[in-house]
DRENDO-1510 file (C-alpha; in Angstrom, 1 decimal, always signed):
<recs>
REC; n; res; u; v; w
REC; 1; MET; +0.0; +0.0; +0.0 .
REC; 2; SER; +1.5; +3.3; -1.1 .
REC; 3; THR; +1.4; +6.3; +1.3 .
REC; 4; ALA; +3.0; +8.7; -1.2 .
REC; 5; PRO; +1.1; +12.0; -1.5 .
REC; 6; ALA; -1.2; +12.3; -4.5 .
REC; 7; LEU; -3.1; +15.1; -6.2 .
REC; 8; SER; -6.9; +14.9; -6.3 .
REC; 9; PRO; -8.4; +14.1; -9.7 .
REC; 10; ASP; -10.1; +17.5; -9.7 .
REC; 11; LEU; -6.8; +19.3; -9.1 .
REC; 12; ILE; -5.1; +17.3; -11.9 .
REC; 13; ARG; -8.0; +18.1; -14.3 .
REC; 14; LEU; -7.8; +21.9; -13.5 .
REC; 15; ALA; -4.0; +21.9; -13.8 .
REC; 16; ILE; -4.1; +20.2; -17.2 .
REC; 17; ALA; -6.8; +22.6; -18.4 .
REC; 18; LEU; -4.6; +25.5; -17.2 .
REC; 19; ALA; -1.6; +24.1; -19.0 .
REC; 20; ARG; -3.6; +23.6; -22.2 .
REC; 21; SER; -5.1; +27.1; -22.1 .
REC; 22; LEU; -1.7; +28.7; -21.4 .
REC; 23; THR; +0.1; +27.1; -24.3 .
REC; 24; ALA; -2.9; +27.8; -26.7 .
REC; 25; ALA; -2.9; +31.5; -25.6 .
REC; 26; ALA; +0.9; +31.8; -25.9 .
REC; 27; ARG; +0.8; +30.2; -29.4 .
REC; 28; ASN; -2.0; +32.6; -30.5 .
REC; 29; TRP; -0.3; +35.6; -28.9 .
REC; 30; ALA; +2.9; +34.8; -30.9 .
REC; 31; LEU; +1.0; +34.3; -34.2 .
REC; 32; TYR; -1.5; +37.1; -34.3 .
REC; 33; PRO; -1.7; +40.7; -33.2 .
REC; 34; PRO; -3.2; +41.2; -29.7 .
REC; 35; GLU; -6.5; +42.5; -31.1 .
REC; 36; HIS; -7.2; +39.4; -33.2 .
REC; 37; PRO; -10.3; +37.5; -32.2 .
REC; 38; ALA; -8.3; +34.2; -31.8 .
REC; 39; VAL; -6.0; +35.9; -29.3 .
REC; 40; ASP; -9.0; +37.4; -27.4 .
REC; 41; ALA; -10.7; +34.1; -27.2 .
REC; 42; SER; -7.6; +32.2; -26.0 .
REC; 43; VAL; -6.8; +34.9; -23.4 .
REC; 44; ARG; -10.3; +34.6; -22.1 .
REC; 45; ARG; -10.0; +30.8; -21.9 .
REC; 46; PHE; -6.6; +31.2; -20.1 .
REC; 47; ALA; -8.2; +33.7; -17.6 .
REC; 48; GLU; -11.0; +31.3; -16.9 .
REC; 49; ALA; -8.6; +28.4; -16.4 .
REC; 50; VAL; -6.6; +30.5; -13.9 .
REC; 51; LEU; -9.7; +31.5; -12.1 .
REC; 52; GLN; -10.9; +27.9; -11.9 .
REC; 53; SER; -7.4; +26.9; -10.6 .
REC; 54; THR; -7.0; +29.6; -8.0 .
REC; 55; SER; -10.6; +29.8; -6.8 .
REC; 56; GLY; -9.7; +33.3; -5.8 .
REC; 57; ALA; -6.7; +32.2; -3.6 .
REC; 58; ALA; -3.3; +31.1; -4.9 .
REC; 59; PHE; -2.2; +28.4; -7.3 .
REC; 60; ALA; +1.5; +27.6; -8.0 .
REC; 61; PHE; +3.3; +25.1; -10.1 .
REC; 62; ALA; +6.9; +24.3; -10.6 .
REC; 63; VAL; +8.5; +23.7; -14.0 .
REC; 64; THR; +10.8; +21.0; -15.1 .
REC; 65; PRO; +11.9; +20.4; -18.7 .
REC; 66; THR; +9.3; +17.8; -19.2 .
REC; 67; THR; +6.5; +18.3; -16.7 .
REC; 68; LEU; +4.8; +20.6; -14.2 .
REC; 69; LEU; +4.7; +19.9; -10.4 .
REC; 70; ILE; +2.1; +20.9; -7.8 .
REC; 71; ALA; +3.4; +20.8; -4.3 .
REC; 72; GLY; +6.3; +18.8; -5.6 .
REC; 73; ILE; +4.1; +16.1; -7.2 .
REC; 74; PRO; +4.4; +15.8; -11.0 .
REC; 75; LEU; +1.3; +16.1; -13.1 .
REC; 76; PRO; +0.6; +13.2; -15.5 .
REC; 77; GLU; +2.8; +13.6; -18.6 .
REC; 78; GLU; -0.1; +14.4; -20.9 .
REC; 79; GLN; +0.5; +16.5; -24.0 .
REC; 80; PRO; -0.7; +19.8; -22.6 .
REC; 81; VAL; +1.5; +19.4; -19.5 .
REC; 82; VAL; +4.6; +18.5; -21.5 .
REC; 83; GLU; +4.0; +21.4; -24.0 .
REC; 84; ALA; +3.5; +23.9; -21.2 .
REC; 85; ALA; +6.6; +22.6; -19.3 .
REC; 86; LYS; +8.7; +22.9; -22.4 .
REC; 87; LEU; +7.5; +26.4; -23.2 .
REC; 88; LEU; +8.0; +27.7; -19.6 .
REC; 89; HIS; +11.3; +25.9; -19.1 .
REC; 90; ASP; +12.7; +27.2; -22.4 .
REC; 91; HIS; +11.9; +30.7; -21.0 .
REC; 92; ASP; +13.9; +29.9; -17.9 .
REC; 93; LEU; +10.9; +29.7; -15.5 .
REC; 94; LEU; +11.3; +27.6; -12.4 .
REC; 95; GLN; +7.9; +28.4; -10.8 .
REC; 96; ILE; +4.7; +30.4; -11.5 .
REC; 97; THR; +2.2; +31.5; -8.9 .
REC; 98; PHE; -1.1; +33.0; -9.7 .
REC; 99; LEU; -2.5; +35.0; -6.8 .
REC; 100; GLY; -6.2; +35.5; -6.7 .
REC; 101; THR; -7.7; +36.5; -10.0 .
REC; 102; PRO; -5.1; +38.2; -12.1 .
REC; 103; PRO; -6.5; +40.9; -14.4 .
REC; 104; VAL; -6.5; +40.2; -18.1 .
REC; 105; GLU; -3.8; +42.8; -18.6 .
REC; 106; ALA; -1.5; +40.8; -16.3 .
REC; 107; LEU; -2.1; +37.6; -18.3 .
REC; 108; GLN; -1.5; +39.5; -21.6 .
REC; 109; ALA; +1.8; +40.8; -20.2 .
REC; 110; PHE; +2.7; +37.3; -19.2 .
REC; 111; LEU; +1.9; +36.0; -22.7 .
REC; 112; LYS; +4.0; +38.8; -24.2 .
REC; 113; ILE; +7.0; +37.6; -22.1 .
REC; 114; LEU; +6.4; +34.1; -23.3 .
REC; 115; SER; +6.4; +35.3; -26.9 .
REC; 116; THR; +9.8; +37.0; -26.4 .
REC; 117; PRO; +12.7; +34.9; -27.6 .
REC; 118; ALA; +14.4; +33.3; -24.6 .
REC; 119; ASP; +17.8; +34.7; -25.6 .
REC; 120; ASP; +16.4; +38.2; -25.7 .
REC; 121; LEU; +14.9; +37.7; -22.2 .
REC; 122; ARG; +18.3; +36.4; -20.9 .
REC; 123; ARG; +20.1; +39.4; -22.3 .
REC; 124; GLU; +17.7; +41.7; -20.4 .
REC; 125; GLY; +18.1; +39.8; -17.1 .
REC; 126; GLY; +15.5; +37.0; -17.5 .
REC; 127; PRO; +11.8; +36.6; -17.3 .
REC; 128; ALA; +11.5; +37.6; -13.7 .
REC; 129; LYS; +13.1; +40.9; -14.3 .
REC; 130; ALA; +10.9; +41.5; -17.3 .
REC; 131; TRP; +7.9; +40.6; -15.2 .
REC; 132; GLU; +9.0; +43.0; -12.4 .
REC; 133; GLU; +8.9; +45.8; -14.9 .
REC; 134; THR; +5.2; +45.1; -15.7 .
REC; 135; GLY; +4.2; +46.0; -12.2 .
REC; 136; HIS; +1.6; +43.2; -12.0 .
REC; 137; SER; +1.7; +41.5; -8.6 .
REC; 138; SER; -1.0; +39.0; -9.2 .
REC; 139; VAL; +1.4; +36.6; -10.9 .
REC; 140; VAL; +4.8; +35.7; -9.4 .
REC; 141; LEU; +7.5; +34.4; -11.7 .
REC; 142; GLU; +10.6; +32.6; -10.4 .
REC; 143; GLN; +13.4; +32.1; -12.9 .
REC; 144; ILE; +16.2; +29.6; -13.1 .
REC; 145; ASP; +19.3; +31.3; -11.6 .
REC; 146; TYR; +22.1; +30.1; -13.9 .
REC; 147; GLU; +24.7; +32.1; -12.1 .
REC; 148; LYS; +23.9; +30.2; -8.8 .
REC; 149; LEU; +23.9; +26.9; -10.7 .
REC; 150; LEU; +27.3; +27.6; -12.1 .
REC; 151; GLU; +28.7; +28.7; -8.7 .
REC; 152; ASP; +27.4; +25.4; -7.2 .
REC; 153; ARG; +29.1; +23.4; -9.9 .
REC; 154; GLU; +32.4; +25.3; -9.4 .
REC; 155; VAL; +32.2; +24.5; -5.6 .
REC; 156; ASP; +31.6; +20.8; -6.3 .
REC; 157; LYS; +34.8; +20.5; -8.3 .
</recs>
């Protein structure tokens, strides 16, 4: 009998829906101008998925190259989860926290960051620095600290 912690089926369903809506919105944001109907519809779906996930409180997930984790527990490696993990990891994100109900403007600013080439973000200090400049506090981005990782490797040698 396993006593390992598990996520509830409802939480898994909400998290997968959030991953799916995030990647769809990011894809549409990158392909079309912000005023395009496809962008508007996908941003609304993304906002609804965030609202369903947070229930007005907070919802966080950590990012690995291949999956998303909630409270340290990996989500099932379904296509939407894998795609979202890759997109977020490729943009150097380590964790995302949605606080309450982020305004649509905050979600649009987040999508703009995700549509920025990762190398451009790195040159400017990374996604967390770019996010800080937006002034939106309803979403918290933690980025991978490559300098710290490199320091740790040098100490291990």
